[in-house]
N, C-alpha and C positions, 0 to 999 in steps of 0.2 A: 564511689571506689576505681581506682585506676591501677590496671595490672601493668606488670612492668614484664616483657620480655626478651629473655637475656639468654647468654648460650647456653648449650646445650639441653635445650628444650626448658631452662628451668622457670618456673616462671614465678612472680611475688607478686603481693597485693599491698595498697597501702592508701589513703586516707587525705587527697591535696585541697587546703584552704586556701583562696588566694585570700593576699593582704591588699589592705588597705595604702599601704605606702610603699611604689614598688622600690624607693630606694632602698629598703629594708631589708630586701631579697629574700631569701628561701631558707629556713631553717624544718633539715630533716630529723623525723623523733627517732629514737630505738627504743622497744620496752623491754623490759627485762625476762628473763624464765617462764613459761607459761603465762605472761600476758599477754598486750594483741594490742593494737594501734586504738583500742577501743575502751582499755584501762586506764579507771578514774584518773590517775596519775600523769599522763600521754593527754586526755581530755583537759582538765588544770591545766597545764604547760602550754598548751597551743592553745588555751582561750585567754590565755596570759599574754601570748605573745602574735595571736591576730589582733591581739585590742591595744599593743604597741604598734603595730603595723605589718607585722612580719606576713608573709607567706609560710601556711608548714604543709611537710607530708607526714604522715604518722604509716613507718612502713612497719609491715605485720613480719618478720621473721618464718621461716619457712615452717607447716602448720602451727603456724600461734594466727588469735585472730579470726578458728571458724576455717585457715582457707588451707587443709587436712588431704582435701581432691586434687589441689593443682598439682603438685609433684609427688610420683609413686617413692624416692627416696623420701628416707626419716628426713628429719631435724636432727642433726649436733651439731655443738659448736666449736667444733674445724669448722665447718661451714664458711669460714672468712670470705672465698670467693665472689663468690654470690652477691652478698654485702657490699662489696668494692664494684661493682658492674651496678648493681641496683644504685648507687649513688652519683657514680658517672651517667648512668642514664636518664636519670634528675637534672645532671647539669646538663644535659645534653637538649630534655625536654623542654625546662622552664627556662632554662641560658640567667640565670638569676643576678641580680647585678650584686650581691651580698651572697656568702653560700658559708653555712654552717653546721653543725652534727650535733646534736645532744643523748647519750643514751643513757641508761637507768641499767644501775648492775649489770648482769649480762648483754645488757646491750651499748652496758658505757665500754664492760671491754670489747665488743665489734667497733665502737668508733676509735679507742684507739689502733686499736689494729688496722681499720682503714684508713688512721690517720700515716700509718708506719709504708701504709703501700700508693697513696694518693697521688706520690709525684711521679710513677711507673706508671699507673693508669691514669694521669693526663687531668688528675681531680684538681679542681683548685677552691681547694676548703682554707677560710678564713680562720674560720674558730671550732676546732671543738670541746665539749664543755662534756666530763663523764661522771655523774652523781654514786657514790658508793659502788664502782664497777668491780667486778671481780677481778682479783689481780692476782692467784694461785689459786686452783680449784683444788688442788689435793688439799688446801687447808680452808677450806673454803665448805670441802661436803665432810672434814672433820667436825668444824663447827656446827655445821647442821644436824648429823649424828650424834653429836653431845649436847648438843646446847637444848634448850628451850622444846620443848615439844611439838607445841604449836607450829613451829615453822614445818617441822620433820613432816608432820603431817597434812597439812598445807599442801605441800608441794609432791608426797607423794599422789593424794588422792587427785588433785590437778595432774600429775604429768600422767596418770594411771586411765584420767578420764579422755588424756589425748591420745593417747596411745590406744585407745581402744575406737576412734575415729576416725583412725589412721586404718586401724581393719578394718572397718566398717566402707570405706575407702576403696580399699582393696585388697577385698578379702579372699583372690587370690595368691597375693603375695604373702601376709602377715597372718601366722596363726600363732596369737599368744599368748593363748590359757589363763589360767585366772592370773592375772597379776598380782594378787592378793598372797600371792604364794609366796612370795617376794617380799619382808617384812621390814628394809632399810632402803634407803635408798642408795646406798652403795652396794648391795644386790639387788636391786631392777636396774643400775648402771652398769654390774657386769653383764647380766645377760645380754643386755643391749647393745653392750659393745661386744661379744664375744659373736651374738648370731645378724648383728645389721651396720656394723662399722669395716673398716677397711684396718683397724688398729688392733695387734696382737694382744692385749691386754687395758684393762683397765685406768691403768699408773703409766700408759703410756698416751690413751687417749685425754686422760686430766692434764698433764703436763703440756699435750698440745697448742691449749688456748691459756697457758701465762700469762701475763704479759710482766713477769718480771724476766729478769737477766738480759738477754741481747735484743729482744722481740721487738721495741721501740728503737733499737740506735738509726732509722732512719728515716723519725718521726718527723715531718716537713711544715707541720700544721702547730699553730701555737693551740697549745691545749691545756686546759685546766681540770685539776679531780677536785670532787668537792667530797670529802670522805666526813666521816661522824665519828668519835672517837669510843662514842660506845654504840657500834655496830657491831650484832649480834651474829650474825653473818660473814662481815667481811675486818679477819684479826684485824686491828690495830698494829700489831706486830710487821705484818706486811707491809704497811704504808712507808716506812722508813726503806724497806727493801726494792722503793722505787725508785727505777735509775736516776742519777741526776740528769741533766739535759733542756739546754735553753729553749727547747720549746715544750718543755714540760711544768707545770707549776701546779703544786700542791696547797690545794683550803683542809684544814681540819676542821671542825665542829668540835667542841666538848661532848655535844649531844645531837639527837637526830635518830639515835637506830637507821634500817636499814631502810635510805630514801624518805621518810618523812619525813626530818624536819618540822613536825607537830610542834604550831607555837602558842596555840591554844585549847579551852576545855571545849571547843567546838572543832577540834580535829582543822584548823585552820594549817597548812603550813608553809611556811618562809620561799621554797627550794625555787617553786616558778619566777617569786620577785627577783631575784637572784642572780637568775638565769637572765630573765629579761637585761639585767643590768648590765652584766656581764657583754652578753651578747650588745646591747647600746652601744659599749665603749669600742667597739669594732665599727660600729654604720653610723656612728655619732661621736667619734672622738674626741670633738672641740668640747662637746657639753659635759662630759665626762672623767671624772679622778683616773688617775694613774693606777691607781688597786680598786679591787672590790669592797662595799662598805659591807662588811659581815661581821656582828656582832659574836665577844668572843670567837672568832676564828683564828688559829695558827697559821700562817700563812710561810711556803716554801717556792721558792725561784728556781 
């Protein structure tokens, strides 16, 4: 594990794996909410990238991947500054020949926001890939609350466990009580926002990390969003609201769910190979075509 010491005492942790081909460069991977550097989807993508010669750095967001004791302040999804600083620190540490950023779900949302801040931070990313990124958090919250109960139960259970781990790390700071008193994600988020963030209400907080509207106007990195029309968490209607931008491409598959893109009964996913192929078009452009070969995909440039 590698520890990144950032401004204002912030510490983030991640796992670096060297690549066999220095010319391929470094890919930073960002997991989704309540995931971590060792989440299965992070490990399978890292393995596919390493097999293709890339070095990888699987970064844990604050309070993810068992890192609750590194920072006293709680994670929230508007903490974009420390992720920008972490990506800049990795660029300085490894001086990669090529530099890319790949994020899943909330990690994809963070990745695109990094891209909008890259120029100001001196970050020289060549590619960003966002897989099923959270686009407009109020709509994602609504989809979680009204959709399949299994998703809602999964996130509630994992978030409660994470918050209790934070309390155990800083018992002098947090007195959370029985979190089961909050029956929904909305109620839990409302409590969390009012008690432990600077935001006046849940609406302000959720809009604070939306990437619809003007947020991506300064996107200076060629970026691709890969989404699924049947995603139960990211409403497909929001995809049409992504801003038109010369550095933003959208690929929508008719199937895939939320970050799954499973192609067989053995639960194999095609997304790892799609990402590797997309990155190879940057590092080895003469060996690749002009656009990704994704069966059934609809693309918007």
